[in-house]
PDB file of N, CA, C and O in Angstrom:
ATOM      1  N   GLY A   1      -5.856  11.309 -11.773  1.00  0.00           N
ATOM      2  CA  GLY A   1      -5.673  12.795 -11.765  1.00  0.00           C
ATOM      3  C   GLY A   1      -4.404  12.491 -11.229  1.00  0.00           C
ATOM      4  O   GLY A   1      -3.976  11.337 -11.213  1.00  0.00           O
ATOM      5  N   LEU A   2      -3.777  13.459 -10.789  1.00  0.00           N
ATOM      6  CA  LEU A   2      -2.243  13.795 -10.226  1.00  0.00           C
ATOM      7  C   LEU A   2      -2.536  13.528  -8.181  1.00  0.00           C
ATOM      8  O   LEU A   2      -1.647  13.915  -7.422  1.00  0.00           O
ATOM      9  N   ALA A   3      -3.412  13.077  -7.790  1.00  0.00           N
ATOM     10  CA  ALA A   3      -3.449  13.028  -6.735  1.00  0.00           C
ATOM     11  C   ALA A   3      -3.635  14.096  -6.031  1.00  0.00           C
ATOM     12  O   ALA A   3      -2.805  14.118  -5.123  1.00  0.00           O
ATOM     13  N   GLY A   4      -4.367  15.049  -6.009  1.00  0.00           N
ATOM     14  CA  GLY A   4      -4.349  16.490  -5.431  1.00  0.00           C
ATOM     15  C   GLY A   4      -2.479  16.871  -5.729  1.00  0.00           C
ATOM     16  O   GLY A   4      -1.648  16.608  -6.598  1.00  0.00           O
ATOM     17  N   ASN A   5      -2.510  17.461  -4.708  1.00  0.00           N
ATOM     18  CA  ASN A   5      -0.442  17.833  -4.489  1.00  0.00           C
ATOM     19  C   ASN A   5       0.116  17.015  -5.157  1.00  0.00           C
ATOM     20  O   ASN A   5       0.777  17.377  -6.130  1.00  0.00           O
ATOM     21  N   PHE A   6      -0.022  15.448  -4.747  1.00  0.00           N
ATOM     22  CA  PHE A   6       1.144  14.463  -5.019  1.00  0.00           C
ATOM     23  C   PHE A   6       1.981  14.808  -5.936  1.00  0.00           C
ATOM     24  O   PHE A   6       3.114  15.290  -5.922  1.00  0.00           O
ATOM     25  N   GLY A   7       0.962  14.359  -7.059  1.00  0.00           N
ATOM     26  CA  GLY A   7       1.573  14.479  -8.338  1.00  0.00           C
ATOM     27  C   GLY A   7       2.548  15.749  -8.995  1.00  0.00           C
ATOM     28  O   GLY A   7       3.245  15.828 -10.007  1.00  0.00           O
ATOM     29  N   PHE A   8       2.123  16.967  -7.552  1.00  0.00           N
ATOM     30  CA  PHE A   8       2.912  18.144  -8.022  1.00  0.00           C
ATOM     31  C   PHE A   8       4.211  17.603  -7.399  1.00  0.00           C
ATOM     32  O   PHE A   8       5.281  17.815  -7.969  1.00  0.00           O
ATOM     33  N   GLU A   9       4.165  17.065  -6.505  1.00  0.00           N
ATOM     34  CA  GLU A   9       5.660  16.983  -5.425  1.00  0.00           C
ATOM     35  C   GLU A   9       6.829  16.434  -6.404  1.00  0.00           C
ATOM     36  O   GLU A   9       6.504  15.668  -7.311  1.00  0.00           O
ATOM     37  N   PRO A  10       7.773  16.698  -6.288  1.00  0.00           N
ATOM     38  CA  PRO A  10       9.463  15.903  -7.295  1.00  0.00           C
ATOM     39  C   PRO A  10       9.508  14.632  -6.649  1.00  0.00           C
ATOM     40  O   PRO A  10       9.542  14.445  -5.433  1.00  0.00           O
ATOM     41  N   GLY A  11       9.504  13.630  -7.702  1.00  0.00           N
ATOM     42  CA  GLY A  11       9.780  12.539  -7.406  1.00  0.00           C
ATOM     43  C   GLY A  11       9.016  11.861  -7.888  1.00  0.00           C
ATOM     44  O   GLY A  11       9.504  10.865  -8.422  1.00  0.00           O
ATOM     45  N   HIS A  12       7.058  12.055  -7.986  1.00  0.00           N
ATOM     46  CA  HIS A  12       5.737  11.507  -8.027  1.00  0.00           C
ATOM     47  C   HIS A  12       5.427  11.270  -9.138  1.00  0.00           C
ATOM     48  O   HIS A  12       4.407  10.597  -9.285  1.00  0.00           O
ATOM     49  N   TYR A  13       6.292  11.794 -10.535  1.00  0.00           N
ATOM     50  CA  TYR A  13       5.565  11.975 -11.452  1.00  0.00           C
ATOM     51  C   TYR A  13       5.441  11.033 -12.387  1.00  0.00           C
ATOM     52  O   TYR A  13       4.802  11.234 -13.419  1.00  0.00           O
ATOM     53  N   ASP A  14       6.043   9.910 -12.115  1.00  0.00           N
ATOM     54  CA  ASP A  14       6.068   8.582 -12.730  1.00  0.00           C
ATOM     55  C   ASP A  14       5.036   7.862 -12.139  1.00  0.00           C
ATOM     56  O   ASP A  14       4.283   7.148 -12.802  1.00  0.00           O
ATOM     57  N   VAL A  15       4.924   8.049 -10.540  1.00  0.00           N
ATOM     58  CA  VAL A  15       3.714   7.260 -10.194  1.00  0.00           C
ATOM     59  C   VAL A  15       2.533   7.932 -10.572  1.00  0.00           C
ATOM     60  O   VAL A  15       1.775   7.248 -11.260  1.00  0.00           O
ATOM     61  N   SER A  16       2.126   9.195 -10.289  1.00  0.00           N
ATOM     62  CA  SER A  16       1.247   9.583 -11.516  1.00  0.00           C
ATOM     63  C   SER A  16       0.775   9.351 -12.895  1.00  0.00           C
ATOM     64  O   SER A  16      -0.401   9.359 -13.261  1.00  0.00           O
ATOM     65  N   VAL A  17       1.690   9.168 -13.526  1.00  0.00           N
ATOM     66  CA  VAL A  17       1.049   8.916 -14.618  1.00  0.00           C
ATOM     67  C   VAL A  17       1.175   7.524 -14.825  1.00  0.00           C
ATOM     68  O   VAL A  17       1.030   7.018 -15.938  1.00  0.00           O
ATOM     69  N   ALA A  18       1.458   6.839 -13.733  1.00  0.00           N
ATOM     70  CA  ALA A  18       1.320   5.083 -13.534  1.00  0.00           C
ATOM     71  C   ALA A  18      -0.066   5.174 -13.348  1.00  0.00           C
ATOM     72  O   ALA A  18      -0.748   4.321 -13.915  1.00  0.00           O
ATOM     73  N   CYS A  19      -0.751   6.223 -12.520  1.00  0.00           N
ATOM     74  CA  CYS A  19      -2.141   6.209 -11.930  1.00  0.00           C
ATOM     75  C   CYS A  19      -2.813   6.142 -13.233  1.00  0.00           C
ATOM     76  O   CYS A  19      -3.438   5.205 -13.730  1.00  0.00           O
ATOM     77  N   ALA A  20      -2.535   7.456 -13.747  1.00  0.00           N
ATOM     78  CA  ALA A  20      -3.860   7.439 -15.050  1.00  0.00           C
ATOM     79  C   ALA A  20      -3.619   6.720 -15.924  1.00  0.00           C
ATOM     80  O   ALA A  20      -4.593   6.601 -16.667  1.00  0.00           O
ATOM     81  N   GLU A  21      -2.813   6.179 -16.209  1.00  0.00           N
ATOM     82  CA  GLU A  21      -2.477   5.424 -17.159  1.00  0.00           C
ATOM     83  C   GLU A  21      -3.543   3.836 -16.838  1.00  0.00           C
ATOM     84  O   GLU A  21      -3.839   2.957 -17.648  1.00  0.00           O
ATOM     85  N   ASP A  22      -3.809   3.919 -15.777  1.00  0.00           N
ATOM     86  CA  ASP A  22      -4.280   2.912 -15.327  1.00  0.00           C
ATOM     87  C   ASP A  22      -6.170   2.937 -15.695  1.00  0.00           C
ATOM     88  O   ASP A  22      -6.717   2.013 -16.296  1.00  0.00           O
ATOM     89  N   ARG A  23      -6.787   3.963 -15.272  1.00  0.00           N
ATOM     90  CA  ARG A  23      -7.974   4.138 -16.140  1.00  0.00           C
ATOM     91  C   ARG A  23      -8.318   5.189 -16.517  1.00  0.00           C
ATOM     92  O   ARG A  23      -9.421   5.052 -17.048  1.00  0.00           O
ATOM     93  N   LEU A  24      -7.918   6.418 -16.554  1.00  0.00           N
ATOM     94  CA  LEU A  24      -8.476   7.776 -17.143  1.00  0.00           C
ATOM     95  C   LEU A  24      -8.031   8.143 -18.493  1.00  0.00           C
ATOM     96  O   LEU A  24      -8.757   8.631 -19.359  1.00  0.00           O
ATOM     97  N   LEU A  25      -6.764   7.866 -18.608  1.00  0.00           N
ATOM     98  CA  LEU A  25      -6.123   8.185 -19.769  1.00  0.00           C
ATOM     99  C   LEU A  25      -6.470   7.244 -20.981  1.00  0.00           C
ATOM    100  O   LEU A  25      -6.314   7.588 -22.153  1.00  0.00           O
ATOM    101  N   PRO A  26      -7.127   5.593 -20.443  1.00  0.00           N
ATOM    102  CA  PRO A  26      -7.326   4.565 -21.443  1.00  0.00           C
ATOM    103  C   PRO A  26      -8.999   5.165 -22.005  1.00  0.00           C
ATOM    104  O   PRO A  26      -9.599   4.907 -23.049  1.00  0.00           O
ATOM    105  N   SER A  27      -9.295   5.819 -21.132  1.00  0.00           N
ATOM    106  CA  SER A  27     -10.902   6.040 -20.650  1.00  0.00           C
ATOM    107  C   SER A  27     -11.200   7.308 -21.777  1.00  0.00           C
ATOM    108  O   SER A  27     -12.262   7.216 -22.392  1.00  0.00           O
ATOM    109  N   LEU A  28     -10.117   8.747 -22.142  1.00  0.00           N
ATOM    110  CA  LEU A  28     -10.040   9.376 -22.506  1.00  0.00           C
ATOM    111  C   LEU A  28      -9.703   9.078 -24.135  1.00  0.00           C
ATOM    112  O   LEU A  28     -10.095   9.673 -25.138  1.00  0.00           O
ATOM    113  N   ARG A  29      -8.950   8.087 -24.003  1.00  0.00           N
ATOM    114  CA  ARG A  29      -8.689   7.865 -25.554  1.00  0.00           C
ATOM    115  C   ARG A  29      -9.381   7.319 -26.915  1.00  0.00           C
ATOM    116  O   ARG A  29      -9.362   7.430 -28.141  1.00  0.00           O
ATOM    117  N   ALA A  30     -10.198   6.446 -25.503  1.00  0.00           N
ATOM    118  CA  ALA A  30     -12.071   6.006 -26.081  1.00  0.00           C
ATOM    119  C   ALA A  30     -12.824   6.257 -26.229  1.00  0.00           C
ATOM    120  O   ALA A  30     -13.764   5.650 -26.744  1.00  0.00           O
ATOM    121  N   ALA A  31     -12.729   7.600 -25.716  1.00  0.00           N
ATOM    122  CA  ALA A  31     -13.631   8.852 -25.395  1.00  0.00           C
ATOM    123  C   ALA A  31     -14.341   9.241 -27.268  1.00  0.00           C
ATOM    124  O   ALA A  31     -13.644   9.054 -28.265  1.00  0.00           O
ATOM    125  N   PRO A  32     -15.521   9.678 -27.318  1.00  0.00           N
ATOM    126  CA  PRO A  32     -15.249  10.190 -28.800  1.00  0.00           C
ATOM    127  C   PRO A  32     -14.886  12.006 -28.889  1.00  0.00           C
ATOM    128  O   PRO A  32     -15.303  12.712 -27.970  1.00  0.00           O
ATOM    129  N   PRO A  33     -14.344  12.440 -29.687  1.00  0.00           N
ATOM    130  CA  PRO A  33     -13.347  13.664 -30.171  1.00  0.00           C
ATOM    131  C   PRO A  33     -14.342  14.582 -29.698  1.00  0.00           C
ATOM    132  O   PRO A  33     -13.939  15.691 -29.344  1.00  0.00           O
ATOM    133  N   GLU A  34     -15.331  14.375 -29.640  1.00  0.00           N
ATOM    134  CA  GLU A  34     -16.876  15.428 -29.582  1.00  0.00           C
ATOM    135  C   GLU A  34     -16.847  15.226 -28.236  1.00  0.00           C
ATOM    136  O   GLU A  34     -17.439  16.236 -27.857  1.00  0.00           O
ATOM    137  N   ALA A  35     -16.544  14.571 -27.178  1.00  0.00           N
ATOM    138  CA  ALA A  35     -16.983  14.279 -25.494  1.00  0.00           C
ATOM    139  C   ALA A  35     -16.570  15.385 -24.485  1.00  0.00           C
ATOM    140  O   ALA A  35     -15.416  15.779 -24.655  1.00  0.00           O
ATOM    141  N   GLU A  36     -17.098  15.835 -23.708  1.00  0.00           N
ATOM    142  CA  GLU A  36     -16.671  16.743 -22.966  1.00  0.00           C
ATOM    143  C   GLU A  36     -16.635  15.714 -21.538  1.00  0.00           C
ATOM    144  O   GLU A  36     -17.249  14.775 -21.030  1.00  0.00           O
ATOM    145  N   VAL A  37     -15.300  16.733 -21.267  1.00  0.00           N
ATOM    146  CA  VAL A  37     -14.553  15.763 -19.958  1.00  0.00           C
ATOM    147  C   VAL A  37     -14.844  16.476 -18.673  1.00  0.00           C
ATOM    148  O   VAL A  37     -14.480  17.591 -18.302  1.00  0.00           O
ATOM    149  N   LEU A  38     -15.524  15.647 -18.129  1.00  0.00           N
ATOM    150  CA  LEU A  38     -15.848  16.811 -16.833  1.00  0.00           C
ATOM    151  C   LEU A  38     -14.725  16.323 -15.520  1.00  0.00           C
ATOM    152  O   LEU A  38     -14.747  15.220 -14.973  1.00  0.00           O
ATOM    153  N   ALA A  39     -13.961  17.228 -15.265  1.00  0.00           N
ATOM    154  CA  ALA A  39     -12.950  17.125 -13.945  1.00  0.00           C
ATOM    155  C   ALA A  39     -13.078  18.207 -13.287  1.00  0.00           C
ATOM    156  O   ALA A  39     -13.080  19.176 -14.047  1.00  0.00           O
ATOM    157  N   ASP A  40     -13.183  18.468 -12.244  1.00  0.00           N
ATOM    158  CA  ASP A  40     -13.624  19.431 -11.219  1.00  0.00           C
ATOM    159  C   ASP A  40     -12.340  19.766 -10.437  1.00  0.00           C
ATOM    160  O   ASP A  40     -12.246  20.805  -9.784  1.00  0.00           O
ATOM    161  N   GLY A  41     -11.232  18.741 -10.534  1.00  0.00           N
ATOM    162  CA  GLY A  41      -9.883  19.102  -9.633  1.00  0.00           C
ATOM    163  C   GLY A  41      -9.138  19.917 -10.459  1.00  0.00           C
ATOM    164  O   GLY A  41      -8.768  19.385 -11.506  1.00  0.00           O
ATOM    165  N   PHE A  42      -8.770  21.231 -10.248  1.00  0.00           N
ATOM    166  CA  PHE A  42      -7.193  21.298 -11.004  1.00  0.00           C
ATOM    167  C   PHE A  42      -6.175  20.412 -11.346  1.00  0.00           C
ATOM    168  O   PHE A  42      -5.838  20.374 -12.529  1.00  0.00           O
ATOM    169  N   SER A  43      -5.579  19.640 -10.477  1.00  0.00           N
ATOM    170  CA  SER A  43      -4.670  18.810 -10.830  1.00  0.00           C
ATOM    171  C   SER A  43      -5.777  17.836 -11.289  1.00  0.00           C
ATOM    172  O   SER A  43      -6.506  18.800 -11.528  1.00  0.00           O
ATOM    173  N   CYS A  44      -6.336  17.077 -11.531  1.00  0.00           N
ATOM    174  CA  CYS A  44      -6.623  16.364 -12.904  1.00  0.00           C
ATOM    175  C   CYS A  44      -7.078  17.199 -14.234  1.00  0.00           C
ATOM    176  O   CYS A  44      -7.024  16.557 -15.283  1.00  0.00           O
ATOM    177  N   ARG A  45      -7.447  18.330 -14.300  1.00  0.00           N
ATOM    178  CA  ARG A  45      -7.331  19.203 -15.310  1.00  0.00           C
ATOM    179  C   ARG A  45      -6.034  19.571 -15.964  1.00  0.00           C
ATOM    180  O   ARG A  45      -5.797  19.613 -17.171  1.00  0.00           O
ATOM    181  N   THR A  46      -5.012  19.903 -14.681  1.00  0.00           N
ATOM    182  CA  THR A  46      -4.047  19.638 -15.132  1.00  0.00           C
ATOM    183  C   THR A  46      -3.080  18.697 -15.979  1.00  0.00           C
ATOM    184  O   THR A  46      -2.452  19.193 -16.915  1.00  0.00           O
ATOM    185  N   GLN A  47      -2.942  17.252 -15.644  1.00  0.00           N
ATOM    186  CA  GLN A  47      -2.819  16.043 -16.088  1.00  0.00           C
ATOM    187  C   GLN A  47      -3.457  15.707 -17.089  1.00  0.00           C
ATOM    188  O   GLN A  47      -2.737  15.128 -17.902  1.00  0.00           O
ATOM    189  N   ILE A  48      -4.862  15.849 -17.505  1.00  0.00           N
ATOM    190  CA  ILE A  48      -5.425  15.779 -18.934  1.00  0.00           C
ATOM    191  C   ILE A  48      -4.782  16.748 -19.874  1.00  0.00           C
ATOM    192  O   ILE A  48      -4.594  16.339 -21.020  1.00  0.00           O
ATOM    193  N   ALA A  49      -4.445  17.869 -19.598  1.00  0.00           N
ATOM    194  CA  ALA A  49      -3.924  18.645 -20.774  1.00  0.00           C
ATOM    195  C   ALA A  49      -2.449  18.349 -20.780  1.00  0.00           C
ATOM    196  O   ALA A  49      -1.835  18.735 -21.775  1.00  0.00           O
ATOM    197  N   ASP A  50      -1.837  17.780 -19.914  1.00  0.00           N
ATOM    198  CA  ASP A  50      -0.017  17.874 -20.110  1.00  0.00           C
ATOM    199  C   ASP A  50       0.179  16.606 -20.815  1.00  0.00           C
ATOM    200  O   ASP A  50       1.053  16.499 -21.675  1.00  0.00           O
ATOM    201  N   LEU A  51      -0.943  15.206 -20.343  1.00  0.00           N
ATOM    202  CA  LEU A  51      -0.458  14.230 -20.832  1.00  0.00           C
ATOM    203  C   LEU A  51      -1.572  13.735 -22.354  1.00  0.00           C
ATOM    204  O   LEU A  51      -1.353  12.752 -23.062  1.00  0.00           O
ATOM    205  N   THR A  52      -2.760  14.749 -22.538  1.00  0.00           N
ATOM    206  CA  THR A  52      -3.702  14.455 -23.727  1.00  0.00           C
ATOM    207  C   THR A  52      -3.644  15.421 -24.739  1.00  0.00           C
ATOM    208  O   THR A  52      -3.837  15.260 -25.944  1.00  0.00           O
ATOM    209  N   GLY A  53      -3.349  16.473 -24.110  1.00  0.00           N
ATOM    210  CA  GLY A  53      -3.473  17.910 -24.906  1.00  0.00           C
ATOM    211  C   GLY A  53      -4.591  18.354 -25.303  1.00  0.00           C
ATOM    212  O   GLY A  53      -4.824  19.134 -26.226  1.00  0.00           O
ATOM    213  N   GLY A  54      -5.698  17.544 -24.171  1.00  0.00           N
ATOM    214  CA  GLY A  54      -7.189  17.638 -24.022  1.00  0.00           C
ATOM    215  C   GLY A  54      -7.549  18.826 -23.050  1.00  0.00           C
ATOM    216  O   GLY A  54      -6.666  19.268 -22.315  1.00  0.00           O
ATOM    217  N   ARG A  55      -8.613  19.268 -23.030  1.00  0.00           N
ATOM    218  CA  ARG A  55      -9.100  19.381 -21.920  1.00  0.00           C
ATOM    219  C   ARG A  55     -10.197  19.009 -21.022  1.00  0.00           C
ATOM    220  O   ARG A  55     -11.364  18.932 -21.404  1.00  0.00           O
ATOM    221  N   GLY A  56      -9.861  18.811 -19.993  1.00  0.00           N
ATOM    222  CA  GLY A  56     -11.137  18.981 -18.465  1.00  0.00           C
ATOM    223  C   GLY A  56     -11.660  20.438 -17.944  1.00  0.00           C
ATOM    224  O   GLY A  56     -11.181  21.540 -17.677  1.00  0.00           O
ATOM    225  N   ARG A  57     -12.983  19.757 -17.960  1.00  0.00           N
ATOM    226  CA  ARG A  57     -13.520  21.287 -17.790  1.00  0.00           C
ATOM    227  C   ARG A  57     -14.396  20.844 -16.048  1.00  0.00           C
ATOM    228  O   ARG A  57     -14.675  19.743 -15.572  1.00  0.00           O
ATOM    229  N   HIS A  58     -14.561  21.940 -15.624  1.00  0.00           N
ATOM    230  CA  HIS A  58     -15.210  22.249 -14.188  1.00  0.00           C
ATOM    231  C   HIS A  58     -16.535  22.497 -14.530  1.00  0.00           C
ATOM    232  O   HIS A  58     -17.038  23.271 -15.345  1.00  0.00           O
ATOM    233  N   LEU A  59     -17.070  21.575 -13.640  1.00  0.00           N
ATOM    234  CA  LEU A  59     -18.939  21.539 -13.861  1.00  0.00           C
ATOM    235  C   LEU A  59     -19.815  22.446 -13.740  1.00  0.00           C
ATOM    236  O   LEU A  59     -20.972  22.471 -14.161  1.00  0.00           O
ATOM    237  N   ALA A  60     -18.957  23.559 -12.870  1.00  0.00           N
ATOM    238  CA  ALA A  60     -19.336  24.738 -13.104  1.00  0.00           C
ATOM    239  C   ALA A  60     -19.667  25.670 -14.568  1.00  0.00           C
ATOM    240  O   ALA A  60     -20.574  26.434 -14.899  1.00  0.00           O
ATOM    241  N   GLU A  61     -18.365  25.137 -15.253  1.00  0.00           N
ATOM    242  CA  GLU A  61     -18.129  26.007 -16.388  1.00  0.00           C
ATOM    243  C   GLU A  61     -19.265  25.378 -17.364  1.00  0.00           C
ATOM    244  O   GLU A  61     -19.751  26.194 -18.148  1.00  0.00           O
ATOM    245  N   LEU A  62     -19.810  23.916 -17.441  1.00  0.00           N
ATOM    246  CA  LEU A  62     -20.642  23.255 -17.852  1.00  0.00           C
ATOM    247  C   LEU A  62     -21.772  24.076 -17.433  1.00  0.00           C
ATOM    248  O   LEU A  62     -22.541  24.670 -18.188  1.00  0.00           O
ATOM    249  N   LEU A  63     -21.799  24.057 -16.282  1.00  0.00           N
ATOM    250  CA  LEU A  63     -23.581  24.757 -16.134  1.00  0.00           C
ATOM    251  C   LEU A  63     -23.434  26.304 -16.174  1.00  0.00           C
ATOM    252  O   LEU A  63     -24.574  26.737 -16.002  1.00  0.00           O
ATOM    253  N   ALA A  64     -22.612  27.288 -16.312  1.00  0.00           N
ATOM    254  CA  ALA A  64     -22.809  28.641 -16.518  1.00  0.00           C
ATOM    255  C   ALA A  64     -22.930  28.182 -18.256  1.00  0.00           C
ATOM    256  O   ALA A  64     -23.737  29.018 -18.663  1.00  0.00           O
ATOM    257  N   GLU A  65     -22.661  27.558 -19.114  1.00  0.00           N
ATOM    258  CA  GLU A  65     -22.650  27.637 -20.745  1.00  0.00           C
ATOM    259  C   GLU A  65     -23.928  27.317 -20.797  1.00  0.00           C
ATOM    260  O   GLU A  65     -24.485  27.984 -21.668  1.00  0.00           O
ATOM    261  N   GLY A  66     -25.056  26.173 -19.936  1.00  0.00           N
ATOM    262  CA  GLY A  66     -26.298  26.139 -19.987  1.00  0.00           C
ATOM    263  C   GLY A  66     -27.061  26.972 -19.756  1.00  0.00           C
ATOM    264  O   GLY A  66     -28.058  27.202 -20.440  1.00  0.00           O
ATOM    265  N   VAL A  67     -26.591  27.817 -18.340  1.00  0.00           N
ATOM    266  CA  VAL A  67     -27.476  29.300 -18.237  1.00  0.00           C
ATOM    267  C   VAL A  67     -27.625  30.255 -19.164  1.00  0.00           C
ATOM    268  O   VAL A  67     -28.576  30.990 -19.431  1.00  0.00           O
ATOM    269  N   GLU A  68     -26.482  30.136 -19.644  1.00  0.00           N
ATOM    270  CA  GLU A  68     -25.824  31.462 -20.919  1.00  0.00           C
ATOM    271  C   GLU A  68     -26.966  30.965 -22.277  1.00  0.00           C
ATOM    272  O   GLU A  68     -27.480  31.751 -23.072  1.00  0.00           O
ATOM    273  N   GLU A  69     -27.141  29.592 -22.251  1.00  0.00           N
ATOM    274  CA  GLU A  69     -27.491  29.383 -23.326  1.00  0.00           C
ATOM    275  C   GLU A  69     -29.454  29.152 -23.376  1.00  0.00           C
ATOM    276  O   GLU A  69     -30.300  29.027 -24.261  1.00  0.00           O
ATOM    277  N   GLU A  70     -29.438  29.200 -21.785  1.00  0.00           N
ATOM    278  CA  GLU A  70     -31.298  29.013 -21.415  1.00  0.00           C
ATOM    279  C   GLU A  70     -31.439  30.758 -21.827  1.00  0.00           C
ATOM    280  O   GLU A  70     -32.410  31.339 -22.312  1.00  0.00           O
ATOM    281  N   ALA A  71     -30.427  31.175 -21.532  1.00  0.00           N
ATOM    282  CA  ALA A  71     -30.896  32.910 -21.539  1.00  0.00           C
ATOM    283  C   ALA A  71     -31.416  33.850 -23.150  1.00  0.00           C
ATOM    284  O   ALA A  71     -32.070  34.857 -23.424  1.00  0.00           O
ATOM    285  N   ARG A  72     -30.574  32.670 -23.960  1.00  0.00           N
ATOM    286  CA  ARG A  72     -30.883  33.167 -25.610  1.00  0.00           C
ATOM    287  C   ARG A  72     -32.076  32.962 -25.952  1.00  0.00           C
ATOM    288  O   ARG A  72     -32.453  33.258 -27.086  1.00  0.00           O
TER     289      ARG A  72
END
C-alpha cells in the first residue's frame, strides 16, 4: 500500500508506486476479475483504487455482508 501516511506526503508518490509495483499490483493484475480484494488499511484501499481502478474492501464490510446474507 501507501505505507500509511508516508505515501500521502509530498515527494513520496514515486516510492509508494514502486513499492506497490513490487508485489501488490502484480498480484491484483493476476487475480481473476471476480476476486474480492481484502485491504483493511485506508491507504491500501486508496492506492488500489488510484492505481488499478479496483476496489479494496475492509474485512468488516465482507463480514457484514455475510451476516446479512445469513439473516435472509
